[in-house]
PyMOL Python script that loads the backbone (N, CA, C, O; Angstrom):
from pymol import cmd

cmd.read_pdbstr("""\
ATOM      1  N   MET A   1     -16.434 156.456 142.214  1.00  0.00           N
ATOM      2  CA  MET A   1     -15.870 156.446 143.874  1.00  0.00           C
ATOM      3  C   MET A   1     -14.340 156.555 143.904  1.00  0.00           C
ATOM      4  O   MET A   1     -13.670 155.651 143.404  1.00  0.00           O
ATOM      5  N   SER A   2     -13.867 157.425 144.365  1.00  0.00           N
ATOM      6  CA  SER A   2     -12.502 157.748 144.092  1.00  0.00           C
ATOM      7  C   SER A   2     -11.663 157.537 145.365  1.00  0.00           C
ATOM      8  O   SER A   2     -11.803 158.105 146.448  1.00  0.00           O
ATOM      9  N   VAL A   3     -10.784 156.628 145.020  1.00  0.00           N
ATOM     10  CA  VAL A   3      -9.655 156.477 146.216  1.00  0.00           C
ATOM     11  C   VAL A   3      -8.694 157.763 146.487  1.00  0.00           C
ATOM     12  O   VAL A   3      -8.059 158.480 145.713  1.00  0.00           O
ATOM     13  N   PRO A   4      -8.889 157.762 148.303  1.00  0.00           N
ATOM     14  CA  PRO A   4      -8.324 158.755 148.607  1.00  0.00           C
ATOM     15  C   PRO A   4      -6.493 158.811 147.771  1.00  0.00           C
ATOM     16  O   PRO A   4      -5.812 157.916 147.272  1.00  0.00           O
ATOM     17  N   ARG A   5      -6.274 160.120 147.939  1.00  0.00           N
ATOM     18  CA  ARG A   5      -4.646 160.187 147.326  1.00  0.00           C
ATOM     19  C   ARG A   5      -4.294 159.547 148.382  1.00  0.00           C
ATOM     20  O   ARG A   5      -4.413 158.588 147.619  1.00  0.00           O
ATOM     21  N   ARG A   6      -3.910 159.006 149.591  1.00  0.00           N
ATOM     22  CA  ARG A   6      -3.053 158.678 150.231  1.00  0.00           C
ATOM     23  C   ARG A   6      -3.210 157.245 150.082  1.00  0.00           C
ATOM     24  O   ARG A   6      -2.438 156.665 150.846  1.00  0.00           O
ATOM     25  N   TYR A   7      -3.975 156.387 149.333  1.00  0.00           N
ATOM     26  CA  TYR A   7      -3.797 155.336 149.062  1.00  0.00           C
ATOM     27  C   TYR A   7      -3.771 154.659 147.794  1.00  0.00           C
ATOM     28  O   TYR A   7      -4.009 153.482 147.522  1.00  0.00           O
ATOM     29  N   ARG A   8      -3.427 155.660 147.048  1.00  0.00           N
ATOM     30  CA  ARG A   8      -3.518 155.394 145.411  1.00  0.00           C
ATOM     31  C   ARG A   8      -2.058 154.227 145.302  1.00  0.00           C
ATOM     32  O   ARG A   8      -2.110 153.176 144.663  1.00  0.00           O
ATOM     33  N   PRO A   9      -1.075 154.607 145.913  1.00  0.00           N
ATOM     34  CA  PRO A   9       0.110 154.246 145.876  1.00  0.00           C
ATOM     35  C   PRO A   9       0.346 152.538 146.262  1.00  0.00           C
ATOM     36  O   PRO A   9       1.199 151.787 145.788  1.00  0.00           O
ATOM     37  N   LEU A  10      -0.632 152.252 147.199  1.00  0.00           N
ATOM     38  CA  LEU A  10      -0.968 151.041 147.729  1.00  0.00           C
ATOM     39  C   LEU A  10      -2.142 150.275 146.975  1.00  0.00           C
ATOM     40  O   LEU A  10      -2.164 149.045 146.969  1.00  0.00           O
ATOM     41  N   VAL A  11      -3.035 150.973 146.395  1.00  0.00           N
ATOM     42  CA  VAL A  11      -4.116 150.205 145.351  1.00  0.00           C
ATOM     43  C   VAL A  11      -2.893 150.123 144.233  1.00  0.00           C
ATOM     44  O   VAL A  11      -2.581 148.938 144.117  1.00  0.00           O
ATOM     45  N   VAL A  12      -2.000 151.065 143.272  1.00  0.00           N
ATOM     46  CA  VAL A  12      -1.488 150.475 142.183  1.00  0.00           C
ATOM     47  C   VAL A  12      -0.643 148.881 142.544  1.00  0.00           C
ATOM     48  O   VAL A  12      -0.692 147.962 141.725  1.00  0.00           O
ATOM     49  N   VAL A  13       0.134 148.747 143.925  1.00  0.00           N
ATOM     50  CA  VAL A  13       0.760 147.780 144.198  1.00  0.00           C
ATOM     51  C   VAL A  13      -0.133 146.826 144.350  1.00  0.00           C
ATOM     52  O   VAL A  13       0.081 145.757 143.778  1.00  0.00           O
ATOM     53  N   LEU A  14      -1.314 146.988 145.139  1.00  0.00           N
ATOM     54  CA  LEU A  14      -2.065 145.575 144.694  1.00  0.00           C
ATOM     55  C   LEU A  14      -2.737 145.086 143.534  1.00  0.00           C
ATOM     56  O   LEU A  14      -3.296 144.007 143.337  1.00  0.00           O
ATOM     57  N   TYR A  15      -2.586 146.014 142.857  1.00  0.00           N
ATOM     58  CA  TYR A  15      -3.213 145.959 141.407  1.00  0.00           C
ATOM     59  C   TYR A  15      -1.790 144.840 140.830  1.00  0.00           C
ATOM     60  O   TYR A  15      -2.077 143.691 140.492  1.00  0.00           O
ATOM     61  N   ALA A  16      -0.446 145.276 140.778  1.00  0.00           N
ATOM     62  CA  ALA A  16       0.601 144.849 140.343  1.00  0.00           C
ATOM     63  C   ALA A  16       0.499 143.086 141.055  1.00  0.00           C
ATOM     64  O   ALA A  16       0.465 142.013 140.453  1.00  0.00           O
ATOM     65  N   ALA A  17       0.478 143.307 142.169  1.00  0.00           N
ATOM     66  CA  ALA A  17       0.740 142.023 142.824  1.00  0.00           C
ATOM     67  C   ALA A  17      -0.237 141.134 142.009  1.00  0.00           C
ATOM     68  O   ALA A  17       0.036 140.095 141.408  1.00  0.00           O
ATOM     69  N   PHE A  18      -1.609 141.856 142.134  1.00  0.00           N
ATOM     70  CA  PHE A  18      -2.527 140.630 141.494  1.00  0.00           C
ATOM     71  C   PHE A  18      -2.186 140.565 140.548  1.00  0.00           C
ATOM     72  O   PHE A  18      -2.063 139.377 140.250  1.00  0.00           O
ATOM     73  N   ALA A  19      -1.801 141.474 139.445  1.00  0.00           N
ATOM     74  CA  ALA A  19      -1.377 141.137 137.845  1.00  0.00           C
ATOM     75  C   ALA A  19      -0.031 140.245 137.985  1.00  0.00           C
ATOM     76  O   ALA A  19       0.431 139.823 136.925  1.00  0.00           O
ATOM     77  N   GLY A  20       0.477 139.996 138.890  1.00  0.00           N
ATOM     78  CA  GLY A  20       1.532 139.068 138.730  1.00  0.00           C
ATOM     79  C   GLY A  20       1.248 138.127 139.219  1.00  0.00           C
ATOM     80  O   GLY A  20       2.123 137.289 138.999  1.00  0.00           O
ATOM     81  N   LEU A  21       0.189 137.613 140.013  1.00  0.00           N
ATOM     82  CA  LEU A  21      -0.095 136.150 140.523  1.00  0.00           C
ATOM     83  C   LEU A  21      -0.586 135.952 139.241  1.00  0.00           C
ATOM     84  O   LEU A  21      -0.132 135.114 138.463  1.00  0.00           O
ATOM     85  N   LEU A  22      -1.533 136.731 138.999  1.00  0.00           N
ATOM     86  CA  LEU A  22      -2.485 136.199 137.584  1.00  0.00           C
ATOM     87  C   LEU A  22      -1.219 135.742 136.255  1.00  0.00           C
ATOM     88  O   LEU A  22      -1.171 134.599 135.800  1.00  0.00           O
ATOM     89  N   LEU A  23      -0.398 136.724 135.853  1.00  0.00           N
ATOM     90  CA  LEU A  23       0.470 135.989 135.573  1.00  0.00           C
ATOM     91  C   LEU A  23       1.143 134.714 135.621  1.00  0.00           C
ATOM     92  O   LEU A  23       1.066 133.920 134.684  1.00  0.00           O
ATOM     93  N   ALA A  24       2.056 134.394 137.082  1.00  0.00           N
ATOM     94  CA  ALA A  24       2.537 133.507 137.318  1.00  0.00           C
ATOM     95  C   ALA A  24       1.642 132.356 137.219  1.00  0.00           C
ATOM     96  O   ALA A  24       2.150 131.378 136.670  1.00  0.00           O
ATOM     97  N   SER A  25       0.412 132.230 137.624  1.00  0.00           N
ATOM     98  CA  SER A  25      -0.795 131.192 137.656  1.00  0.00           C
ATOM     99  C   SER A  25      -0.711 130.842 135.985  1.00  0.00           C
ATOM    100  O   SER A  25      -0.748 129.621 135.836  1.00  0.00           O
ATOM    101  N   TYR A  26      -0.620 131.483 134.849  1.00  0.00           N
ATOM    102  CA  TYR A  26      -0.188 130.898 133.622  1.00  0.00           C
ATOM    103  C   TYR A  26       0.657 130.416 133.178  1.00  0.00           C
ATOM    104  O   TYR A  26       0.641 129.734 132.154  1.00  0.00           O
ATOM    105  N   ALA A  27       1.855 130.746 134.062  1.00  0.00           N
ATOM    106  CA  ALA A  27       3.232 130.349 133.504  1.00  0.00           C
ATOM    107  C   ALA A  27       3.340 128.401 133.050  1.00  0.00           C
ATOM    108  O   ALA A  27       3.580 127.898 131.953  1.00  0.00           O
ATOM    109  N   ALA A  28       3.054 127.720 134.390  1.00  0.00           N
ATOM    110  CA  ALA A  28       3.261 126.869 134.276  1.00  0.00           C
ATOM    111  C   ALA A  28       2.339 125.810 133.059  1.00  0.00           C
ATOM    112  O   ALA A  28       2.752 124.789 132.508  1.00  0.00           O
ATOM    113  N   PRO A  29       1.081 126.444 132.921  1.00  0.00           N
ATOM    114  CA  PRO A  29       0.274 125.533 132.416  1.00  0.00           C
ATOM    115  C   PRO A  29       0.661 125.990 130.702  1.00  0.00           C
ATOM    116  O   PRO A  29       0.352 125.191 129.819  1.00  0.00           O
ATOM    117  N   LEU A  30       1.262 127.152 130.380  1.00  0.00           N
ATOM    118  CA  LEU A  30       1.699 127.812 129.326  1.00  0.00           C
ATOM    119  C   LEU A  30       3.352 126.469 128.813  1.00  0.00           C
ATOM    120  O   LEU A  30       3.852 125.983 127.799  1.00  0.00           O
ATOM    121  N   GLN A  31       3.528 126.451 130.101  1.00  0.00           N
ATOM    122  CA  GLN A  31       4.908 125.764 129.275  1.00  0.00           C
ATOM    123  C   GLN A  31       4.547 124.133 129.164  1.00  0.00           C
ATOM    124  O   GLN A  31       5.311 123.392 128.547  1.00  0.00           O
ATOM    125  N   GLU A  32       3.509 123.697 129.707  1.00  0.00           N
ATOM    126  CA  GLU A  32       3.095 122.473 129.652  1.00  0.00           C
ATOM    127  C   GLU A  32       2.561 122.394 128.081  1.00  0.00           C
ATOM    128  O   GLU A  32       2.915 121.440 127.389  1.00  0.00           O
ATOM    129  N   ILE A  33       1.673 123.461 127.528  1.00  0.00           N
ATOM    130  CA  ILE A  33       1.288 123.608 126.717  1.00  0.00           C
ATOM    131  C   ILE A  33       2.549 123.795 125.226  1.00  0.00           C
ATOM    132  O   ILE A  33       2.529 123.459 124.043  1.00  0.00           O
ATOM    133  N   LEU A  34       3.217 124.282 125.840  1.00  0.00           N
ATOM    134  CA  LEU A  34       4.258 124.190 124.564  1.00  0.00           C
ATOM    135  C   LEU A  34       5.336 123.459 124.748  1.00  0.00           C
ATOM    136  O   LEU A  34       6.061 123.557 123.758  1.00  0.00           O
ATOM    137  N   GLU A  35       5.919 122.550 125.816  1.00  0.00           N
ATOM    138  CA  GLU A  35       6.537 120.942 125.879  1.00  0.00           C
ATOM    139  C   GLU A  35       5.481 120.110 125.108  1.00  0.00           C
ATOM    140  O   GLU A  35       5.972 119.428 124.208  1.00  0.00           O
ATOM    141  N   ARG A  36       4.008 120.006 125.277  1.00  0.00           N
ATOM    142  CA  ARG A  36       3.231 119.195 124.649  1.00  0.00           C
ATOM    143  C   ARG A  36       3.530 119.558 123.280  1.00  0.00           C
ATOM    144  O   ARG A  36       4.208 118.686 122.735  1.00  0.00           O
ATOM    145  N   HIS A  37       3.246 120.586 122.507  1.00  0.00           N
ATOM    146  CA  HIS A  37       3.247 121.038 121.306  1.00  0.00           C
ATOM    147  C   HIS A  37       4.663 120.478 120.458  1.00  0.00           C
ATOM    148  O   HIS A  37       4.514 120.032 119.321  1.00  0.00           O
ATOM    149  N   ALA A  38       5.504 120.510 120.842  1.00  0.00           N
ATOM    150  CA  ALA A  38       7.014 120.238 120.716  1.00  0.00           C
ATOM    151  C   ALA A  38       6.982 118.568 120.245  1.00  0.00           C
ATOM    152  O   ALA A  38       7.641 118.200 119.272  1.00  0.00           O
ATOM    153  N   GLU A  39       6.119 117.585 121.069  1.00  0.00           N
ATOM    154  CA  GLU A  39       6.235 116.371 121.225  1.00  0.00           C
ATOM    155  C   GLU A  39       5.047 116.018 119.534  1.00  0.00           C
ATOM    156  O   GLU A  39       5.019 114.926 118.967  1.00  0.00           O
ATOM    157  N   ILE A  40       4.200 117.299 119.076  1.00  0.00           N
ATOM    158  CA  ILE A  40       4.067 116.709 117.985  1.00  0.00           C
ATOM    159  C   ILE A  40       4.201 115.518 117.206  1.00  0.00           C
ATOM    160  O   ILE A  40       3.596 114.447 117.222  1.00  0.00           O
ATOM    161  N   PRO A  41       5.633 116.201 116.164  1.00  0.00           N
ATOM    162  CA  PRO A  41       5.822 115.976 115.557  1.00  0.00           C
ATOM    163  C   PRO A  41       6.115 114.055 115.185  1.00  0.00           C
ATOM    164  O   PRO A  41       6.003 113.258 114.253  1.00  0.00           O
ATOM    165  N   ALA A  42       6.648 114.111 117.000  1.00  0.00           N
ATOM    166  CA  ALA A  42       7.141 112.316 116.795  1.00  0.00           C
ATOM    167  C   ALA A  42       6.138 112.092 117.154  1.00  0.00           C
ATOM    168  O   ALA A  42       5.696 112.455 116.063  1.00  0.00           O
ATOM    169  N   LEU A  43       5.088 111.762 117.788  1.00  0.00           N
ATOM    170  CA  LEU A  43       4.094 111.511 117.538  1.00  0.00           C
ATOM    171  C   LEU A  43       3.268 111.190 116.192  1.00  0.00           C
ATOM    172  O   LEU A  43       2.951 110.034 115.913  1.00  0.00           O
ATOM    173  N   GLU A  44       2.972 112.185 115.453  1.00  0.00           N
ATOM    174  CA  GLU A  44       2.795 112.179 114.168  1.00  0.00           C
ATOM    175  C   GLU A  44       3.475 111.230 113.435  1.00  0.00           C
ATOM    176  O   GLU A  44       3.020 110.329 112.731  1.00  0.00           O
ATOM    177  N   GLU A  45       4.515 111.507 113.658  1.00  0.00           N
ATOM    178  CA  GLU A  45       5.713 109.750 113.119  1.00  0.00           C
ATOM    179  C   GLU A  45       4.878 108.639 113.769  1.00  0.00           C
ATOM    180  O   GLU A  45       4.138 107.987 113.032  1.00  0.00           O
ATOM    181  N   LYS A  46       4.918 108.415 114.828  1.00  0.00           N
ATOM    182  CA  LYS A  46       4.482 107.054 115.458  1.00  0.00           C
ATOM    183  C   LYS A  46       3.521 106.973 114.909  1.00  0.00           C
ATOM    184  O   LYS A  46       3.673 106.020 114.145  1.00  0.00           O
ATOM    185  N   VAL A  47       2.268 107.494 114.745  1.00  0.00           N
ATOM    186  CA  VAL A  47       0.977 107.366 113.904  1.00  0.00           C
ATOM    187  C   VAL A  47       1.303 106.568 112.199  1.00  0.00           C
ATOM    188  O   VAL A  47       0.892 105.573 111.603  1.00  0.00           O
ATOM    189  N   HIS A  48       2.000 107.376 112.005  1.00  0.00           N
ATOM    190  CA  HIS A  48       1.988 106.895 110.029  1.00  0.00           C
ATOM    191  C   HIS A  48       3.063 105.996 110.484  1.00  0.00           C
ATOM    192  O   HIS A  48       2.663 104.901 110.090  1.00  0.00           O
ATOM    193  N   GLU A  49       4.175 105.807 111.071  1.00  0.00           N
ATOM    194  CA  GLU A  49       4.766 103.978 111.368  1.00  0.00           C
ATOM    195  C   GLU A  49       3.342 103.198 111.597  1.00  0.00           C
ATOM    196  O   GLU A  49       3.135 102.304 110.776  1.00  0.00           O
ATOM    197  N   ALA A  50       2.521 103.365 112.402  1.00  0.00           N
ATOM    198  CA  ALA A  50       1.581 102.482 112.879  1.00  0.00           C
ATOM    199  C   ALA A  50       0.628 102.203 111.835  1.00  0.00           C
ATOM    200  O   ALA A  50       0.206 101.053 111.714  1.00  0.00           O
ATOM    201  N   GLU A  51       0.165 103.302 110.915  1.00  0.00           N
ATOM    202  CA  GLU A  51      -0.515 103.137 109.839  1.00  0.00           C
ATOM    203  C   GLU A  51      -0.244 101.971 108.847  1.00  0.00           C
ATOM    204  O   GLU A  51      -0.793 100.926 108.498  1.00  0.00           O
ATOM    205  N   VAL A  52       1.129 102.838 108.507  1.00  0.00           N
ATOM    206  CA  VAL A  52       1.858 101.358 107.072  1.00  0.00           C
ATOM    207  C   VAL A  52       2.288  99.929 107.950  1.00  0.00           C
ATOM    208  O   VAL A  52       2.390  98.873 107.326  1.00  0.00           O
ATOM    209  N   HIS A  53       2.489  99.962 109.175  1.00  0.00           N
ATOM    210  CA  HIS A  53       2.459  98.574 109.651  1.00  0.00           C
ATOM    211  C   HIS A  53       0.811  97.701 109.825  1.00  0.00           C
ATOM    212  O   HIS A  53       0.629  96.489 109.714  1.00  0.00           O
ATOM    213  N   ASN A  54      -0.045  98.580 110.072  1.00  0.00           N
ATOM    214  CA  ASN A  54      -1.814  97.913 109.980  1.00  0.00           C
ATOM    215  C   ASN A  54      -1.825  97.763 107.982  1.00  0.00           C
ATOM    216  O   ASN A  54      -1.959  96.676 107.420  1.00  0.00           O
ATOM    217  N   ALA A  55      -1.683  98.877 107.358  1.00  0.00           N
ATOM    218  CA  ALA A  55      -1.571  98.668 106.278  1.00  0.00           C
ATOM    219  C   ALA A  55      -0.747  97.100 105.646  1.00  0.00           C
ATOM    220  O   ALA A  55      -1.391  96.611 104.718  1.00  0.00           O
ATOM    221  N   ALA A  56      -0.060  96.673 105.849  1.00  0.00           N
ATOM    222  CA  ALA A  56       0.835  95.627 106.088  1.00  0.00           C
ATOM    223  C   ALA A  56       0.246  94.148 106.515  1.00  0.00           C
ATOM    224  O   ALA A  56       0.162  93.080 105.908  1.00  0.00           O
ATOM    225  N   GLN A  57      -0.110  94.560 107.789  1.00  0.00           N
ATOM    226  CA  GLN A  57      -0.861  93.356 107.812  1.00  0.00           C
ATOM    227  C   GLN A  57      -2.456  93.153 107.304  1.00  0.00           C
ATOM    228  O   GLN A  57      -3.066  92.086 107.374  1.00  0.00           O
ATOM    229  N   GLU A  58      -2.905  94.214 106.863  1.00  0.00           N
ATOM    230  CA  GLU A  58      -4.012  94.294 106.193  1.00  0.00           C
ATOM    231  C   GLU A  58      -4.057  93.580 105.047  1.00  0.00           C
ATOM    232  O   GLU A  58      -5.089  93.004 104.702  1.00  0.00           O
ATOM    233  N   ARG A  59      -3.027  93.548 104.397  1.00  0.00           N
ATOM    234  CA  ARG A  59      -2.397  93.163 102.760  1.00  0.00           C
ATOM    235  C   ARG A  59      -2.721  91.360 103.397  1.00  0.00           C
ATOM    236  O   ARG A  59      -3.515  90.487 103.047  1.00  0.00           O
ATOM    237  N   LEU A  60      -1.632  91.440 104.478  1.00  0.00           N
ATOM    238  CA  LEU A  60      -1.553  89.421 104.562  1.00  0.00           C
ATOM    239  C   LEU A  60      -2.486  88.836 105.215  1.00  0.00           C
ATOM    240  O   LEU A  60      -2.724  87.631 105.292  1.00  0.00           O
ATOM    241  N   ILE A  61      -3.048  89.769 105.717  1.00  0.00           N
ATOM    242  CA  ILE A  61      -4.616  88.996 106.190  1.00  0.00           C
ATOM    243  C   ILE A  61      -4.984  88.271 104.480  1.00  0.00           C
ATOM    244  O   ILE A  61      -5.051  87.132 104.016  1.00  0.00           O
ATOM    245  N   GLU A  62      -5.167  89.783 103.910  1.00  0.00           N
ATOM    246  CA  GLU A  62      -6.326  89.160 103.029  1.00  0.00           C
ATOM    247  C   GLU A  62      -5.823  88.085 102.267  1.00  0.00           C
ATOM    248  O   GLU A  62      -6.464  87.071 101.991  1.00  0.00           O
ATOM    249  N   GLU A  63      -4.044  88.457 101.754  1.00  0.00           N
ATOM    250  CA  GLU A  63      -3.165  87.077 101.160  1.00  0.00           C
ATOM    251  C   GLU A  63      -3.557  85.795 101.870  1.00  0.00           C
ATOM    252  O   GLU A  63      -3.619  84.851 101.083  1.00  0.00           O
ATOM    253  N   LEU A  64      -3.808  85.519 102.993  1.00  0.00           N
ATOM    254  CA  LEU A  64      -3.808  84.068 103.892  1.00  0.00           C
ATOM    255  C   LEU A  64      -5.703  84.118 104.025  1.00  0.00           C
ATOM    256  O   LEU A  64      -6.126  83.368 104.905  1.00  0.00           O
ATOM    257  N   ASN A  65      -6.450  84.664 103.488  1.00  0.00           N
ATOM    258  CA  ASN A  65      -7.879  84.087 102.651  1.00  0.00           C
ATOM    259  C   ASN A  65      -8.037  83.232 101.543  1.00  0.00           C
ATOM    260  O   ASN A  65      -8.998  82.512 101.273  1.00  0.00           O
ATOM    261  N   THR A  66      -6.633  83.449 100.735  1.00  0.00           N
ATOM    262  CA  THR A  66      -6.744  82.761 100.193  1.00  0.00           C
ATOM    263  C   THR A  66      -5.718  81.618 100.053  1.00  0.00           C
ATOM    264  O   THR A  66      -4.535  81.482 100.365  1.00  0.00           O
ATOM    265  N   PRO A  67      -7.010  80.558  99.231  1.00  0.00           N
ATOM    266  CA  PRO A  67      -6.026  79.037  99.447  1.00  0.00           C
ATOM    267  C   PRO A  67      -5.049  79.551  98.653  1.00  0.00           C
ATOM    268  O   PRO A  67      -4.726  78.401  98.356  1.00  0.00           O
ATOM    269  N   ALA A  68      -4.072  80.389  97.869  1.00  0.00           N
ATOM    270  CA  ALA A  68      -2.979  80.271  97.144  1.00  0.00           C
ATOM    271  C   ALA A  68      -1.724  80.800  98.546  1.00  0.00           C
ATOM    272  O   ALA A  68      -0.613  80.429  98.925  1.00  0.00           O
ATOM    273  N   GLY A  69      -2.694  81.806  98.919  1.00  0.00           N
ATOM    274  CA  GLY A  69      -1.898  82.568 100.372  1.00  0.00           C
ATOM    275  C   GLY A  69      -1.189  81.150 101.597  1.00  0.00           C
ATOM    276  O   GLY A  69      -0.070  80.908 102.051  1.00  0.00           O
ATOM    277  N   ILE A  70      -2.638  80.476 101.739  1.00  0.00           N
ATOM    278  CA  ILE A  70      -2.503  79.746 102.684  1.00  0.00           C
ATOM    279  C   ILE A  70      -0.987  78.492 102.642  1.00  0.00           C
ATOM    280  O   ILE A  70      -0.089  78.088 103.381  1.00  0.00           O
ATOM    281  N   GLU A  71      -1.536  78.294 101.191  1.00  0.00           N
ATOM    282  CA  GLU A  71      -0.174  77.065 100.939  1.00  0.00           C
ATOM    283  C   GLU A  71       1.175  77.444 100.537  1.00  0.00           C
ATOM    284  O   GLU A  71       2.168  76.740 100.354  1.00  0.00           O
ATOM    285  N   ARG A  72       0.921  79.318 100.391  1.00  0.00           N
ATOM    286  CA  ARG A  72       2.422  79.519 100.207  1.00  0.00           C
ATOM    287  C   ARG A  72       2.770  80.014 102.028  1.00  0.00           C
ATOM    288  O   ARG A  72       3.876  80.511 102.242  1.00  0.00           O
ATOM    289  N   ALA A  73       2.111  79.897 102.835  1.00  0.00           N
ATOM    290  CA  ALA A  73       2.433  80.226 104.199  1.00  0.00           C
ATOM    291  C   ALA A  73       2.494  79.143 104.650  1.00  0.00           C
ATOM    292  O   ALA A  73       3.444  79.150 105.433  1.00  0.00           O
ATOM    293  N   ALA A  74       1.834  77.758 104.616  1.00  0.00           N
ATOM    294  CA  ALA A  74       2.556  76.350 104.894  1.00  0.00           C
ATOM    295  C   ALA A  74       3.847  76.107 104.192  1.00  0.00           C
ATOM    296  O   ALA A  74       4.720  75.573 104.877  1.00  0.00           O
ATOM    297  N   ARG A  75       4.045  76.306 103.344  1.00  0.00           N
ATOM    298  CA  ARG A  75       5.474  75.902 102.476  1.00  0.00           C
ATOM    299  C   ARG A  75       6.462  76.498 103.239  1.00  0.00           C
ATOM    300  O   ARG A  75       7.323  75.974 103.946  1.00  0.00           O
ATOM    301  N   GLU A  76       6.243  77.575 103.023  1.00  0.00           N
ATOM    302  CA  GLU A  76       7.573  79.145 103.821  1.00  0.00           C
ATOM    303  C   GLU A  76       7.561  78.560 105.719  1.00  0.00           C
ATOM    304  O   GLU A  76       8.609  78.215 106.264  1.00  0.00           O
ATOM    305  N   ARG A  77       6.491  78.561 106.302  1.00  0.00           N
ATOM    306  CA  ARG A  77       7.059  78.830 107.618  1.00  0.00           C
ATOM    307  C   ARG A  77       6.489  77.486 108.155  1.00  0.00           C
ATOM    308  O   ARG A  77       6.309  77.550 109.371  1.00  0.00           O
ATOM    309  N   TYR A  78       6.163  76.330 107.626  1.00  0.00           N
ATOM    310  CA  TYR A  78       5.967  75.064 108.176  1.00  0.00           C
ATOM    311  C   TYR A  78       6.872  73.946 107.839  1.00  0.00           C
ATOM    312  O   TYR A  78       7.128  72.874 108.387  1.00  0.00           O
ATOM    313  N   GLY A  79       7.309  74.589 106.669  1.00  0.00           N
ATOM    314  CA  GLY A  79       7.916  73.234 105.677  1.00  0.00           C
ATOM    315  C   GLY A  79       6.928  72.747 105.031  1.00  0.00           C
ATOM    316  O   GLY A  79       7.414  72.092 104.109  1.00  0.00           O
ATOM    317  N   MET A  80       5.999  72.708 105.004  1.00  0.00           N
ATOM    318  CA  MET A  80       5.353  71.730 104.588  1.00  0.00           C
ATOM    319  C   MET A  80       4.903  71.056 103.235  1.00  0.00           C
ATOM    320  O   MET A  80       4.271  71.933 102.645  1.00  0.00           O
ATOM    321  N   ILE A  81       4.929  69.909 102.461  1.00  0.00           N
ATOM    322  CA  ILE A  81       4.997  69.914 101.183  1.00  0.00           C
ATOM    323  C   ILE A  81       3.341  68.838 100.791  1.00  0.00           C
ATOM    324  O   ILE A  81       2.640  68.312 101.655  1.00  0.00           O
ATOM    325  N   LYS A  82       3.051  68.772  98.936  1.00  0.00           N
ATOM    326  CA  LYS A  82       2.232  68.237  98.714  1.00  0.00           C
ATOM    327  C   LYS A  82       3.066  66.231  98.911  1.00  0.00           C
ATOM    328  O   LYS A  82       4.227  65.828  98.841  1.00  0.00           O
ATOM    329  N   PRO A  83       1.759  65.533  99.157  1.00  0.00           N
ATOM    330  CA  PRO A  83       1.977  64.214  98.611  1.00  0.00           C
ATOM    331  C   PRO A  83       2.895  63.773  97.321  1.00  0.00           C
ATOM    332  O   PRO A  83       2.121  63.768  96.364  1.00  0.00           O
ATOM    333  N   GLY A  84       4.161  63.416  96.898  1.00  0.00           N
ATOM    334  CA  GLY A  84       4.479  62.826  96.005  1.00  0.00           C
ATOM    335  C   GLY A  84       5.375  63.845  96.111  1.00  0.00           C
ATOM    336  O   GLY A  84       6.393  63.155  96.166  1.00  0.00           O
ATOM    337  N   GLU A  85       5.855  65.225  96.197  1.00  0.00           N
ATOM    338  CA  GLU A  85       6.602  66.212  96.109  1.00  0.00           C
ATOM    339  C   GLU A  85       8.088  65.627  96.636  1.00  0.00           C
ATOM    340  O   GLU A  85       8.163  64.818  97.561  1.00  0.00           O
ATOM    341  N   LYS A  86       9.398  66.210  95.836  1.00  0.00           N
ATOM    342  CA  LYS A  86      10.801  66.198  96.466  1.00  0.00           C
ATOM    343  C   LYS A  86      11.321  66.969  97.461  1.00  0.00           C
ATOM    344  O   LYS A  86      11.449  68.137  97.092  1.00  0.00           O
ATOM    345  N   VAL A  87      11.611  66.801  98.389  1.00  0.00           N
ATOM    346  CA  VAL A  87      12.314  68.143  98.752  1.00  0.00           C
ATOM    347  C   VAL A  87      13.817  68.086  99.137  1.00  0.00           C
ATOM    348  O   VAL A  87      14.298  67.428 100.060  1.00  0.00           O
ATOM    349  N   TYR A  88      14.597  69.047  98.103  1.00  0.00           N
ATOM    350  CA  TYR A  88      16.268  69.643  98.236  1.00  0.00           C
ATOM    351  C   TYR A  88      16.344  70.279  98.999  1.00  0.00           C
ATOM    352  O   TYR A  88      15.639  71.270  99.189  1.00  0.00           O
ATOM    353  N   ILE A  89      17.231  69.889  99.661  1.00  0.00           N
ATOM    354  CA  ILE A  89      17.618  71.114 100.948  1.00  0.00           C
ATOM    355  C   ILE A  89      19.416  71.741 100.102  1.00  0.00           C
ATOM    356  O   ILE A  89      20.508  71.173 100.077  1.00  0.00           O
ATOM    357  N   VAL A  90      19.067  72.802  99.657  1.00  0.00           N
ATOM    358  CA  VAL A  90      20.512  73.425  99.544  1.00  0.00           C
ATOM    359  C   VAL A  90      21.460  73.934 100.568  1.00  0.00           C
ATOM    360  O   VAL A  90      21.103  74.949 101.166  1.00  0.00           O
ATOM    361  N   PRO A  91      22.899  73.271 100.954  1.00  0.00           N
ATOM    362  CA  PRO A  91      23.339  74.295 101.990  1.00  0.00           C
ATOM    363  C   PRO A  91      23.751  75.405 101.726  1.00  0.00           C
ATOM    364  O   PRO A  91      24.075  75.822 100.614  1.00  0.00           O
ATOM    365  N   ASP A  92      23.776  76.215 103.190  1.00  0.00           N
ATOM    366  CA  ASP A  92      24.423  77.364 103.119  1.00  0.00           C
ATOM    367  C   ASP A  92      25.625  77.637 102.079  1.00  0.00           C
ATOM    368  O   ASP A  92      26.175  76.845 101.314  1.00  0.00           O
ATOM    369  N   LYS A  93      25.866  79.079 102.307  1.00  0.00           N
ATOM    370  CA  LYS A  93      27.244  79.079 102.413  1.00  0.00           C
ATOM    371  C   LYS A  93      28.727  78.461 103.225  1.00  0.00           C
ATOM    372  O   LYS A  93      29.851  78.128 102.847  1.00  0.00           O
ATOM    373  N   ASP A  94      28.178  78.512 104.211  1.00  0.00           N
ATOM    374  CA  ASP A  94      28.839  78.105 105.336  1.00  0.00           C
ATOM    375  C   ASP A  94      28.675  76.658 105.679  1.00  0.00           C
ATOM    376  O   ASP A  94      29.121  76.086 106.674  1.00  0.00           O
ATOM    377  N   GLY A  95      28.026  76.195 104.784  1.00  0.00           N
ATOM    378  CA  GLY A  95      28.117  74.382 105.057  1.00  0.00           C
ATOM    379  C   GLY A  95      26.943  74.395 106.146  1.00  0.00           C
ATOM    380  O   GLY A  95      27.335  73.609 107.008  1.00  0.00           O
ATOM    381  N   GLU A  96      26.202  74.696 106.375  1.00  0.00           N
ATOM    382  CA  GLU A  96      25.292  74.297 107.437  1.00  0.00           C
ATOM    383  C   GLU A  96      23.720  73.893 107.031  1.00  0.00           C
ATOM    384  O   GLU A  96      22.925  73.551 107.906  1.00  0.00           O
TER     385      GLU A  96
END
""", "prot")
cmd.dss("prot")
cmd.show_as("cartoon", "prot")
cmd.util.cbc("prot")
cmd.orient("prot")
């Protein structure tokens, strides 16, 4: 089925308008995809930092599950001593 000659310019314009609308509808999602793609390296860096932090926390958990680790934490964090031990307090350079 052929389009009459006098309607051909109208058909070309309609097809061009349809193609333009179709391309315009892809512009916003494509821009969003490109923006999200640019965020990937920063997010990968955050994931890497979180993995390093988690590994350090896991090592700390493993250490605190041992008697020596518990003793070290009690001495460092809470200033605890064993019965009969003497504590010496060394002042800072500021005299405090």
